[in-house]
KOLRO-636158 format. One record per residue: residue number from 1; residue in one letter; z, y, x of N, C-alpha, C in turn. Coordinates in nm, 3 decimals. Layout:
REM KOLRO-636158
{NUM; a; {Z; Y; X}; {Z; Y; X}; {Z; Y; X}}
...
***
This chain:
REM KOLRO-636158
{1; m; {21.048; 10.659; 13.388}; {21.001; 10.551; 13.493}; {20.814; 10.586; 13.442}}
{2; v; {20.764; 10.612; 13.513}; {20.589; 10.649; 13.511}; {20.522; 10.467; 13.485}}
{3; t; {20.488; 10.441; 13.388}; {20.420; 10.317; 13.385}; {20.302; 10.290; 13.407}}
{4; t; {20.272; 10.158; 13.513}; {20.173; 10.194; 13.640}; {20.038; 10.088; 13.541}}
{5; e; {20.065; 10.016; 13.420}; {19.999; 9.973; 13.356}; {19.821; 10.005; 13.378}}
{6; p; {19.740; 10.131; 13.411}; {19.655; 10.131; 13.394}; {19.594; 10.129; 13.531}}
{7; f; {19.739; 10.199; 13.670}; {19.685; 10.113; 13.774}; {19.666; 9.965; 13.818}}
{8; l; {19.744; 9.841; 13.693}; {19.748; 9.741; 13.781}; {19.637; 9.684; 13.657}}
{9; s; {19.570; 9.749; 13.556}; {19.460; 9.661; 13.497}; {19.338; 9.671; 13.599}}
{10; c; {19.369; 9.736; 13.675}; {19.231; 9.752; 13.801}; {19.209; 9.702; 13.887}}
{11; l; {19.332; 9.573; 13.902}; {19.292; 9.448; 13.966}; {19.284; 9.369; 13.902}}
{12; p; {19.266; 9.260; 13.970}; {19.191; 9.106; 13.909}; {19.299; 9.111; 13.811}}
{13; r; {19.253; 9.008; 13.746}; {19.319; 8.939; 13.620}; {19.327; 8.795; 13.750}}
{14; f; {19.459; 8.725; 13.709}; {19.421; 8.609; 13.754}; {19.575; 8.555; 13.683}}
{15; p; {19.643; 8.427; 13.658}; {19.749; 8.399; 13.574}; {19.825; 8.288; 13.616}}
{16; l; {19.940; 8.345; 13.610}; {20.073; 8.297; 13.738}; {20.032; 8.178; 13.757}}
{17; n; {20.095; 8.108; 13.843}; {20.118; 7.927; 13.904}; {20.147; 7.844; 13.839}}
{18; l; {20.237; 7.902; 13.689}; {20.221; 7.855; 13.594}; {20.128; 7.775; 13.550}}
{19; h; {19.973; 7.787; 13.568}; {19.909; 7.718; 13.466}; {19.955; 7.572; 13.564}}
{20; l; {19.940; 7.541; 13.590}; {19.971; 7.464; 13.728}; {20.059; 7.307; 13.586}}
{21; v; {20.123; 7.381; 13.469}; {20.250; 7.326; 13.448}; {20.157; 7.251; 13.306}}
{22; s; {20.019; 7.275; 13.265}; {19.958; 7.302; 13.129}; {19.881; 7.121; 13.224}}
{23; c; {19.873; 7.095; 13.351}; {19.845; 6.993; 13.371}; {19.918; 6.859; 13.367}}
{24; i; {20.044; 6.880; 13.354}; {20.109; 6.757; 13.388}; {20.173; 6.787; 13.268}}
{25; g; {20.164; 6.811; 13.129}; {20.173; 6.827; 13.035}; {20.326; 6.898; 12.964}}
{26; p; {20.383; 6.876; 12.841}; {20.487; 6.935; 12.813}; {20.613; 6.974; 12.884}}
{27; v; {20.624; 7.088; 12.920}; {20.826; 7.094; 13.013}; {20.947; 7.122; 12.913}}
{28; k; {21.009; 7.061; 12.939}; {21.092; 7.070; 12.845}; {21.194; 7.227; 12.920}}
{29; v; {21.192; 7.336; 12.839}; {21.289; 7.403; 12.856}; {21.445; 7.426; 12.829}}
{30; p; {21.511; 7.459; 12.895}; {21.671; 7.519; 12.910}; {21.687; 7.616; 12.770}}
{31; e; {21.741; 7.528; 12.650}; {21.823; 7.675; 12.568}; {21.928; 7.626; 12.549}}
{32; f; {22.009; 7.727; 12.460}; {22.106; 7.739; 12.395}; {22.119; 7.587; 12.317}}
{33; g; {22.266; 7.529; 12.330}; {22.224; 7.444; 12.268}; {22.405; 7.407; 12.225}}
{34; t; {22.499; 7.314; 12.147}; {22.614; 7.298; 12.109}; {22.652; 7.176; 12.164}}
{35; a; {22.747; 7.170; 12.281}; {22.833; 7.088; 12.317}; {22.867; 7.007; 12.219}}
{36; s; {22.971; 6.908; 12.287}; {23.016; 6.797; 12.181}; {23.148; 6.863; 12.197}}
{37; d; {23.209; 6.957; 12.234}; {23.357; 7.037; 12.174}; {23.252; 7.146; 12.081}}
{38; g; {23.182; 7.140; 12.003}; {23.168; 7.256; 11.945}; {23.147; 7.402; 11.973}}
{39; s; {23.100; 7.444; 12.140}; {23.093; 7.536; 12.174}; {22.945; 7.512; 12.177}}
{40; v; {22.927; 7.688; 12.229}; {22.732; 7.696; 12.265}; {22.739; 7.709; 12.451}}
{41; t; {22.622; 7.638; 12.485}; {22.582; 7.634; 12.624}; {22.502; 7.724; 12.657}}
{42; p; {22.542; 7.845; 12.779}; {22.413; 7.857; 12.813}; {22.318; 7.788; 12.871}}
{43; p; {22.171; 7.875; 12.902}; {22.092; 7.794; 12.937}; {22.143; 7.808; 13.069}}
{44; v; {22.027; 7.713; 13.129}; {22.062; 7.611; 13.283}; {22.050; 7.740; 13.373}}
{45; t; {21.867; 7.825; 13.375}; {21.857; 7.927; 13.436}; {21.890; 8.014; 13.326}}
{46; p; {21.878; 8.187; 13.436}; {21.889; 8.290; 13.344}; {21.778; 8.306; 13.350}}
{47; p; {21.721; 8.416; 13.230}; {21.646; 8.466; 13.159}; {21.537; 8.532; 13.303}}
{48; v; {21.419; 8.517; 13.302}; {21.384; 8.645; 13.310}; {21.287; 8.777; 13.267}}
{49; n; {21.363; 8.827; 13.336}; {21.362; 8.973; 13.304}; {21.245; 9.075; 13.284}}
{50; q; {21.223; 9.175; 13.220}; {21.055; 9.254; 13.256}; {21.019; 9.259; 13.356}}
{51; y; {21.146; 9.273; 13.491}; {21.120; 9.325; 13.597}; {21.124; 9.254; 13.673}}
{52; i; {21.162; 9.091; 13.671}; {21.111; 8.996; 13.783}; {20.979; 8.956; 13.775}}
{53; r; {20.935; 8.971; 13.583}; {20.824; 8.956; 13.568}; {20.728; 8.991; 13.603}}
{54; r; {20.752; 9.092; 13.625}; {20.633; 9.186; 13.665}; {20.647; 9.237; 13.825}}
{55; l; {20.733; 9.180; 13.883}; {20.726; 9.090; 14.027}; {20.634; 8.999; 14.069}}
{56; l; {20.647; 8.914; 13.980}; {20.622; 8.806; 14.030}; {20.526; 8.810; 13.977}}
{57; e; {20.417; 8.914; 13.848}; {20.273; 8.921; 13.819}; {20.215; 8.977; 14.008}}
{58; l; {20.286; 9.080; 14.070}; {20.205; 9.103; 14.108}; {20.215; 9.041; 14.269}}
{59; l; {20.303; 8.997; 14.286}; {20.326; 8.859; 14.407}; {20.185; 8.819; 14.355}}
{60; d; {20.121; 8.743; 14.228}; {20.108; 8.601; 14.192}; {19.909; 8.684; 14.221}}
{61; r; {19.892; 8.804; 14.211}; {19.755; 8.851; 14.196}; {19.769; 8.892; 14.397}}
{62; r; {19.854; 8.955; 14.468}; {19.814; 9.028; 14.536}; {19.824; 8.966; 14.627}}
{63; g; {19.942; 8.826; 14.710}; {19.996; 8.796; 14.786}; {20.118; 8.864; 14.833}}
{64; a; {20.178; 8.834; 14.941}; {20.290; 8.862; 14.995}; {20.318; 9.034; 15.012}}
{65; l; {20.371; 9.084; 14.994}; {20.413; 9.235; 15.040}; {20.544; 9.272; 15.038}}
{66; g; {20.481; 9.369; 15.117}; {20.617; 9.442; 15.232}; {20.706; 9.511; 15.133}}
{67; n; {20.835; 9.623; 15.135}; {20.876; 9.687; 15.009}; {20.828; 9.807; 15.007}}
{68; a; {20.783; 9.884; 15.091}; {20.646; 10.002; 15.092}; {20.548; 9.980; 14.997}}
{69; d; {20.519; 9.812; 15.058}; {20.355; 9.803; 14.959}; {20.423; 9.806; 14.785}}
{70; i; {20.516; 9.724; 14.761}; {20.586; 9.717; 14.629}; {20.650; 9.845; 14.537}}
{71; r; {20.686; 9.959; 14.634}; {20.713; 10.040; 14.576}; {20.635; 10.125; 14.546}}
{72; i; {20.537; 10.154; 14.663}; {20.345; 10.234; 14.615}; {20.314; 10.149; 14.458}}
{73; i; {20.329; 10.053; 14.470}; {20.197; 9.953; 14.374}; {20.302; 10.022; 14.228}}
{74; f; {20.443; 10.022; 14.213}; {20.509; 10.004; 14.140}; {20.563; 10.177; 14.109}}
{75; e; {20.524; 10.266; 14.178}; {20.550; 10.401; 14.214}; {20.698; 10.450; 14.192}}
{76; l; {20.767; 10.339; 14.291}; {20.928; 10.397; 14.264}; {20.922; 10.423; 14.375}}
{77; k; {20.983; 10.548; 14.407}; {21.048; 10.628; 14.487}; {21.195; 10.587; 14.551}}
{78; d; {21.265; 10.517; 14.503}; {21.375; 10.505; 14.578}; {21.387; 10.332; 14.597}}
{79; r; {21.397; 10.333; 14.708}; {21.454; 10.146; 14.777}; {21.572; 10.114; 14.758}}
{80; r; {21.658; 10.166; 14.683}; {21.762; 10.116; 14.619}; {21.744; 10.090; 14.486}}
{81; r; {21.640; 10.120; 14.476}; {21.642; 10.056; 14.237}; {21.557; 9.928; 14.296}}
{82; l; {21.428; 9.918; 14.364}; {21.370; 9.822; 14.359}; {21.451; 9.664; 14.480}}
{83; r; {21.501; 9.702; 14.556}; {21.620; 9.614; 14.572}; {21.750; 9.554; 14.462}}
{84; e; {21.774; 9.663; 14.414}; {21.922; 9.586; 14.301}; {21.794; 9.569; 14.161}}
{85; t; {21.703; 9.607; 14.105}; {21.631; 9.602; 14.025}; {21.559; 9.476; 13.977}}
{86; y; {21.422; 9.443; 14.135}; {21.360; 9.337; 14.119}; {21.397; 9.227; 14.238}}
{87; i; {21.381; 9.276; 14.364}; {21.408; 9.213; 14.467}; {21.530; 9.133; 14.463}}
{88; k; {21.633; 9.173; 14.470}; {21.811; 9.082; 14.453}; {21.791; 9.012; 14.276}}
{89; p; {21.746; 9.015; 14.198}; {21.740; 8.928; 14.092}; {21.675; 8.803; 14.156}}
{90; a; {21.551; 8.792; 14.162}; {21.385; 8.732; 14.203}; {21.461; 8.678; 14.287}}
{91; l; {21.510; 8.699; 14.411}; {21.588; 8.581; 14.531}; {21.680; 8.565; 14.470}}
{92; a; {21.809; 8.573; 14.396}; {21.872; 8.494; 14.341}; {21.840; 8.417; 14.280}}
{93; a; {21.732; 8.390; 14.156}; {21.684; 8.310; 14.094}; {21.663; 8.232; 14.227}}
{94; d; {21.580; 8.253; 14.307}; {21.458; 8.147; 14.397}; {21.329; 8.169; 14.328}}
{95; l; {21.307; 8.280; 14.282}; {21.178; 8.313; 14.281}; {21.063; 8.346; 14.348}}
{96; i; {21.138; 8.437; 14.452}; {21.035; 8.438; 14.544}; {21.125; 8.472; 14.719}}
{97; e; {21.075; 8.469; 14.767}; {21.165; 8.415; 14.890}; {21.025; 8.535; 15.039}}
{98; m; {21.174; 8.544; 15.104}; {21.116; 8.657; 15.231}; {21.050; 8.554; 15.337}}
{99; t; {20.994; 8.654; 15.435}; {20.869; 8.551; 15.544}; {21.012; 8.548; 15.598}}
{100; i; {21.089; 8.634; 15.652}; {21.161; 8.647; 15.726}; {21.282; 8.691; 15.702}}
{101; p; {21.362; 8.553; 15.662}; {21.516; 8.549; 15.638}; {21.551; 8.616; 15.705}}
{102; e; {21.553; 8.526; 15.863}; {21.710; 8.547; 15.946}; {21.656; 8.734; 15.969}}
{103; k; {21.606; 8.847; 15.952}; {21.590; 8.916; 15.976}; {21.587; 9.039; 15.813}}
{104; p; {21.677; 9.048; 15.747}; {21.625; 9.077; 15.599}; {21.592; 9.268; 15.636}}
{105; n; {21.656; 9.283; 15.755}; {21.586; 9.488; 15.742}; {21.464; 9.513; 15.842}}
{106; s; {21.428; 9.394; 15.849}; {21.260; 9.412; 15.927}; {21.156; 9.484; 15.873}}
{107; r; {21.104; 9.571; 15.947}; {21.021; 9.666; 15.862}; {20.893; 9.532; 15.849}}
{108; l; {20.880; 9.433; 15.898}; {20.748; 9.326; 15.862}; {20.792; 9.270; 15.780}}
{109; l; {20.876; 9.215; 15.701}; {20.933; 9.175; 15.574}; {20.874; 9.195; 15.491}}
{110; l; {20.822; 9.037; 15.436}; {20.738; 9.029; 15.383}; {20.815; 8.931; 15.251}}
{111; y; {20.754; 8.967; 15.140}; {20.820; 8.861; 14.985}; {20.696; 8.796; 14.926}}
{112; h; {20.701; 8.697; 14.918}; {20.608; 8.606; 14.868}; {20.685; 8.528; 14.800}}
{113; e; {20.576; 8.489; 14.613}; {20.674; 8.405; 14.517}; {20.637; 8.280; 14.545}}
{114; v; {20.749; 8.212; 14.539}; {20.749; 8.036; 14.532}; {20.644; 7.988; 14.463}}
{115; l; {20.629; 7.864; 14.543}; {20.519; 7.829; 14.444}; {20.617; 7.659; 14.431}}
{116; f; {20.625; 7.601; 14.362}; {20.670; 7.500; 14.309}; {20.565; 7.372; 14.313}}
{117; d; {20.678; 7.310; 14.344}; {20.565; 7.134; 14.356}; {20.568; 7.047; 14.277}}
{118; f; {20.502; 7.068; 14.135}; {20.534; 7.016; 13.994}; {20.501; 6.879; 14.013}}
{119; y; {20.513; 6.842; 14.073}; {20.448; 6.641; 14.168}; {20.541; 6.606; 14.196}}
{120; s; {20.646; 6.685; 14.275}; {20.753; 6.616; 14.379}; {20.859; 6.511; 14.298}}
{121; e; {20.900; 6.556; 14.188}; {20.938; 6.467; 14.043}; {20.913; 6.336; 14.003}}
{122; v; {20.765; 6.298; 14.037}; {20.676; 6.160; 14.035}; {20.700; 6.121; 14.046}}
***
């Protein structure tokens, strides 16, 4: 796969929406721990891999994008690779949403980053 870092470097650099976390203080990140029976417990949320992180950074910079736009920016030729490697894992982790979830095959479908409301639990 061809790296697209020079192309992405020309885009404006904005931090992810995670900068809001610093406003509310330290956040407890799930880690591996030892259960009472001595077994190792897995993290509550799956780790974000490099592909999902790359997709989230793109959506944070550019806003909602369609399948074709994401493929052009990432220089991917195959829709299946985009769907299996980037879109499905991010949707499963509830990190992105579809603009038209009832029509997943629509040509007008866009993906956008989920914005978390950190203050809803306070």
